[in-house]
N, C-alpha and C positions, 0 to 999 in steps of 0.2 A: 692338403691333409687338416685334422681332422682340429676342430682349436676348443678346446678345455680350459682350465683353472689352472695352474700347474705350479709347484714350489716354490721357484723362480719369483715369484709374486706373491707368494704368503710373507705376512712380519710373523718370526717367528719368537724374537727377541721376548724373553719371559715367559715364555707362553708353555703350556703341557702340550705335548703331541702326542697324538696318539695316531700310530702307526699302523697299519695293516698291509702285513705285507705274506708271500707265500712261502712258509720254510717248514712245507711238507717234505721234509727229508728223512722222516724218522720212520725206521722199521724194525719192529721189535726191539725198541728201546737204542737202536744205533744210528747214527750218520751214517749213510751209504756213498753220500754226493754231498760234499756243500754248494757244489755250482748256485742253488740258487737262494742262498744264504751269501755268501759272495760278492751274486748283483746284488744287494740291495746295500750294501754298503757306502756306495756312495750318498744314497739317500740321509743313510745315518749320521752321516760325519756331518754332509752339510745342515740337518737340522743341530746338531750338537755343535758344530761352529759357529753358528746362526743367535746361539745362546739357550736352542729350546729345550725342554724335557721332552725325555723318550718313556712312553708306555707301548708297548710294541704287543702285535698279536697274531697269531697265526689256527691255522686248523692242523691238523693231524691227524691223517686217516680218515680210518670211517668208522668211529668207535659207536655209529649210533646202529643200531638191528632196525633193517627196512623194515622188514613184517611187524615186529612188536612194538617198534618203536624208544625200544629199552637201548639207557647209554651205558658203555663199559668205560669207568675210570681205568685205567690203569699204567703202570708204567710204560708199555710198548707206547703208548700213544703221547705221551707226556713232552711237554717244551724243556726239559729239565736237559737232553745232550746238548740240542740249540744255544739254552743259556751259557752251557761247560764251552759251548765251544766259542764262541762271543767273548766272553768273556777272556779264553786264553791268548785271542787272536786279535782283540782291542785293547785289552789291558785294561778293562772298565770293571764295574762291581753292579751286579744286575741283583731284583729278587721277586721271587714270583709269590703273588698273593699265593694264599691258602683258602679255599672257601668250603662250606658246610656240604658234603654228599647226601644226597635224596637218591637214595636205589631204589630201582631202576629208574630212575629220571633225571641221572646225575647230578651238578647244579642248577636251580632254581632261580639264578639272577645273579650279580654282581652285590657283591655282603661291603658293607660302609666298612669292617675291618681291611680295607685295601684303605684309606684316608690316609692311617699313620704313614703309610710307606712312600703316598703322593707327598706329604711334610715333611718327610729325607731328602724326595727327589725334590723338591723348592728346594729347601736351604742343601742344598751339595752336598749331602749326607752320602748320595747313591746315583747313581750314575743311569740307572734307569731302571722301568718296570717290568716284565714281559708277561703279560694275563695266560692263562693255563688256554690248553686248546680250546679256540672258539668251540670248538665241538663236545665239548663236554657241558655246554650248556645246553638246556633247554629249550631255550630261543632260540638260539643261533638258525636252526634248521625247521624252525615250527610253522612258519608264517605267519599269518593275522596276526592278532594283539599279542599273544604271548611274544613272538618276534619283536616288536614293533617296543614293546615293555625295555625288552633287553636292548634293542638301538639306543633306550634311553637311557639306560642305568652306562651304555660304554660312552655313551655322549656327555655324562655327569661329569666324567675323571678328567676331562681336558677345554683347551682351550679352541683347540684344531683338530682338523683331521687329515690325513696325508694317507692315500691310498697306493701304496706300490707293489702289488698283489695283482697282476696281467694273469696269472694261471688260476684264480681264482675267481674264475666268472659267474658263478654259479649266485642268484639275486637273495642271498644272506642278509642277515641284520649286522654284520661286522665288516660290511662289503659295500651292502645299497640302502640297509636300514638306518647307519648315522649319518650319511649325508644332510638328510630331512634333520637334523638340529644340531650342525654345525658347519662352519662354513670348513668348505675340502677342495684338498686341489691333489694333480697326482702326484708322485713322486717322479723321479729321472729315470728306473725301471721302466714302471708304466709309461714314460713319454717314448721311452728308445727303442720299445718291444712295438706297441701301435707305429712309431716312425718304420717298422722291419717289417710290419704288415702292407705299408705298400709296394713292398718289392716283390708282395704275394699278388695285391690289388693289379698293381700295374708291372707284370712280370715281363722282362726281357723275353723274346718268342723265340726257339718254341717252349712253349712251357709243359713242365712233368711231372704230374703228383703221382707220391706213393706211401698208400694210406691202408694199413692194416689194424686189427682191433678185434676183439673176443667176442664183439655180438654187433650184428649188423643193423640191431635197431636205432645202435646208439649215433651210428655213422652217417646212416642213410642220410639224412638232409644235405648234410656236406660234399656225398657221394653227389648227388643229384649236381649240384653245386657248380662240383670240380667236372662236371663231365662237359659244360654250359661253358665255362671259361677256361680250363688247362687242352694244350693240345693231345697229349697224351695222359691216361690215368693209369695207370699198374696197384694191382691190391694183394693184400696177403692175407695172413692168419685166417680166422673163422671166417671173417668177410668175405674171402677167395673162396675159401671151401663152400659156402653157401652159394656164393656164386654160380660154382661150376655143378653144384648139386643143382642149382634153375636150370642150367643152362645145357648141360647135359643127361640131367637125368640120373646123377649117381645119388647112391645114398652113401652117408658118410657120418662117421659116429659122435652126436656131440651136438648135430643141426636140429638147433627148434624150430619145433613148429610157425613157429613164430619166424625166424632168421629166415626160412626157407619161402613163406611168401611174399616177404620183402623182400628176398634176393628174385623172385619171381618176376615183380614192378620194376625192379630196376633194369633186369637183363630185357625185357620188353619195351622200356624207357631208353636204353643204351642204342639202342636200334635205329634211334632218329642219329644218334653219330659215330658213323661207320665209322673204324680205324682209328679211335681212338681209346679204344680198352688194348691195354698191349697184356697178352697172356703170358702164363709165366708155364709152360708147356708139363714142366718135369716136377714131379710132385714125390715127398719122404711120405710111405702109411706107418704108421705104427698099430701093433698088437697092443700095448701099455703107453701110461700115460708117465708111469713111475722113474723113464728116463730111456737113454737111445742105449738098449741090448741088443748086441748082438744075436742074427737069427731071428730081432723079433722086430727090424724094420726094414723095408724096401722102398724101393721107387718104382715110379707108374710115371709113362707118356700120358695124358690125356688123348690125347687124340690115339690111341692104341687100345684105348678099354674101350668094351661096348657100352653103351646106351644102357641104362639102372643097375647095371656092375656094382658092387656092396665092395662097401669100403671100411676099415675098422677106421682109427682116429690119424688123422693128414696134420703132421706136426710140422712143415716144413719143406720151403724148397729147395731141389736141390739142386745146388750149385751151376749142371749144367745149362739150367735156366735161362741162367745169368753171360753165359756163350755161346746162344746162340745168335747169329750173324744181327739179323734184321730185329731181337729186344737188343742187341750192344749198342748198331747202330745210332738208337733213337735216345738210350744214357747220353752218346757222344757230341748229339748237334743239338740237343736241349741247351739252353742256354739262363734257363731259371729251374733249379728242383727242387722240390717240397716234402721232406720226408718227415712224414709221421706214422712210422710202421716198425715196427719187429716181427720179421716173415718167420719163426718159428716160435715153438713153447719153450719159454727160460726155466731153469739152463742150462740143457741139456742137449737144444735143437736147434745148432748155433750158424748151420752151414749157410742158411741163404741171409739171414742178415750180413752173415759177412761177404758172401759176393756182393752183396748190394753194396754194402759201403765201402769195399776197393774198389768198384766198376764208379761209382760215382765221382770217387777220388780221382780217377783219370783224366774226366773232366774237366781241367785245367781253366777253362774257360769262362763256366755256368756259376753262376750262384747260386748257392747252394745251403738250403734253409730247413734246419732242425728242424724240431717239434721236439717240450720238453719230456717231463718224463721217462717211462722206459726204453724211446727211442735215446734219448739222452744218457741212460744209466748202460743202455747194452752198446751202445758206440765206444764209450769210456772201458766197460768191462772185457770185449772183443778185440777191440782198438785202441790201446789207450794212446800210444806214440800218434794214431791219428785223428785222435780225440784232443790232445793237448796242441797239437797243430789248431783245431777247429777251433778253438776258444778264442786265438787271436789272430786269424785269419781272415785279413778281409771279403772274400769270395765268400766264406762261409758267417753263417749267425745262426744260434743254439737259442731257443724261447726257452723260456722258463714254463711253459703250461702248455703241452701238445692238446689237450683239451679244448681249450684256452682259444687255441690259432686257428680249428674246426668252426667252433661257433662265430669267428668273427668272418671264417669264409660264407657260410651258409648265413650268415647276418648282409655281408657283401660291403659293411662297413663296419668301423669301428665303433659307431655312435650306435648300431644296433646291439652292440653289447651292456647288458645292465649296468656294469660296476662304471663305465664311459659315459652312459645315455644318465647315471645318480648326478655323477659330478657336472655335465653341464647344465640340468636341472638345477643342480646346487648354486649355481656358479649365476643362474636367472634371478 
């Protein structure tokens, strides 16, 4: 088990505690699932019980345009719904500081106007401060000197830093930079997530991994690693479409040249791992992206299509793929199943995801590990009863960050993840 500084070892009494959480649950100003918020409550309770004064921060969405660098500050990516949820659930008073906006750069930094709120916090007039979306600040994702300045400003607000944001694996100012300037510790959720990673690093065999995604290039390194460590690998989404194009010469709409090139390299590499890649042969093709419209979608068996066949958008896996005896057997004999996948284009193409999750649930003996994000949200939307069971069932564990799980797999150890490495370095 990886050793790093934990919140249990921190002296919190009377200290202002800056806590980085992953409360990235707001879409268009609404909370669709508070699971990530609820998962951090143990850490927040503990800090308060030990006499700490809370300052919270999280990122929400992608308000920064990657091409132009412009940052949009709007209600769609505000922490306000999170604050309202916490105030209602915990019966506490939180305040959000307001800073000057500099369009299109967002906030240039933390302003001294926050000091009067910190004074209220120390005098117990409020129970906590919740900083605006960290991605509204220019320095959060900028790297270099700007990021360092922002990290220094954040550190100037507090005495101690707690990172409880396992899902926020990117090496940004609020996750990694702050550790240069404050005593830093892992919160309870961070510890729990890393503990459950051991069930992937040292799985009960056979180990089955199911991975899907909208781009091959964001999944390529974890997929190579999973080919090496898993007994079986199932693909879905655009990742699977690119794989089919690369292996069978199909032409499927929406597959970029970059993804196709990467998929061809992956197919070639996979030849050295015969029998590990489990293909789902029946796919659903649609003429349109707007919805599952009668007469505009159909199923195909890939083994019955001619090489070079032209297809429109492939938007789901037909449920019959999961009824094939060889496929069912692999799901039934596996003792560890990792799911980081939504098989179809949400919200209309749900057949493959439902069939996948229901088949996995029939294996009562396996440890079932679900990645966060869309995987978690679609399980809740499509199979709410199973989702509720999974929250407390000893054979299930739902991570708060799907991308973080894949990054941890790619690195081969939690110590390879930027936020964990930063905590270890801080302890030195």
